[in-house]
C-alpha positions in Angstrom: 84.8 84.2 106.0 85.2 88.0 106.4 82.0 89.0 105.1 84.0 92.0 102.9 85.9 89.0 101.2 82.6 87.2 100.8 80.8 90.1 99.2 84.4 90.6 96.9 84.4 87.3 95.6 80.5 86.9 95.0 80.7 90.0 92.3 84.4 90.5 91.2 87.0 89.1 89.3 90.3 89.2 89.8 92.4 89.9 86.3 95.8 87.9 87.0 94.4 86.0 89.2 93.4 82.4 89.4 90.1 83.0 91.1 89.6 79.2 91.5 92.4 79.5 94.1 89.9 81.8 96.3 89.6 81.8 99.1 91.6 78.8 100.3 94.9 78.6 98.7 95.4 81.7 97.6 93.3 84.0 100.1 92.8 87.6 99.8 94.4 90.4 101.6 91.2 93.6 102.4 93.8 96.7 101.9 92.0 100.4 103.7 94.5 102.6 102.0 98.0 103.1 100.9 100.8 105.2 102.0 103.4 106.1 99.7 104.9 102.3 98.8 103.1 100.5 101.5 99.5 99.2 101.4 97.8 99.1 104.8 95.6 96.1 105.2 92.2 96.3 107.2 93.5 94.8 110.1 96.5 97.0 110.1 99.4 94.8 108.4 101.3 97.5 105.9 102.2 95.5 102.8 105.4 96.9 100.7 103.5 97.3 97.6 106.7 95.9 95.4 104.7 95.9 91.9 103.5 99.2 92.6 99.7 98.3 91.8 100.6 98.5 88.4 99.6 102.9 88.2 101.6 104.1 91.2 105.0 103.6 90.8 106.7 106.6 90.3 104.7 108.8 93.5 103.4 106.3 95.5 100.0 106.0 96.9 98.2 108.9 98.5 99.9 111.5 96.8 98.8 114.7 98.3 99.7 116.9 94.8 98.2 114.4 92.9 95.3 113.8 95.0 94.6 117.6 94.9 94.9 118.1 90.9 92.7 115.4 90.5 90.1 116.7 93.0 90.2 120.2 91.6 90.3 118.8 88.5 86.6 116.5 89.4 85.4 119.5 90.5 84.9 121.2 87.2 84.8 117.9 84.9 85.7 114.1 85.9 86.4 112.9 81.9 85.0 113.1 78.6 85.3 111.2 75.4 87.2 112.6 73.2 85.2 111.3 69.9 84.3 114.2 69.2 84.6 116.5 72.2 87.6 118.3 73.8 88.8 119.8 76.8 91.5 122.3 77.6 93.4 120.0 80.0 93.4 116.9 77.2 94.7 119.5 75.0 97.6 121.3 78.1 98.8 117.7 78.3 98.9 116.6 75.1 100.7 119.6 74.4 103.5 119.3 77.5 103.7 115.2 76.6 104.6 117.0 72.8 107.1 119.5 74.3 
């Protein structure tokens, strides 16, 4: 068994997956990166991400503008809970969504 898969099965629960079927009936596919609508496996094989990994359906994986915006924001503030706190990007996003 691939060492990464063994590590995965020892520590991760995969939601929406019948875990008892791993690693035999339903082998895990180790993914190295994403490119647009494609997932690239550690072995170099390409898989069409037909379910958009749930969250990438509009712009695909590794979209440079989104990655840069995330990196820029992360250099200032990654996240803060809005329980008694606020921050300008959250207010600006809410204003944009409401408009």
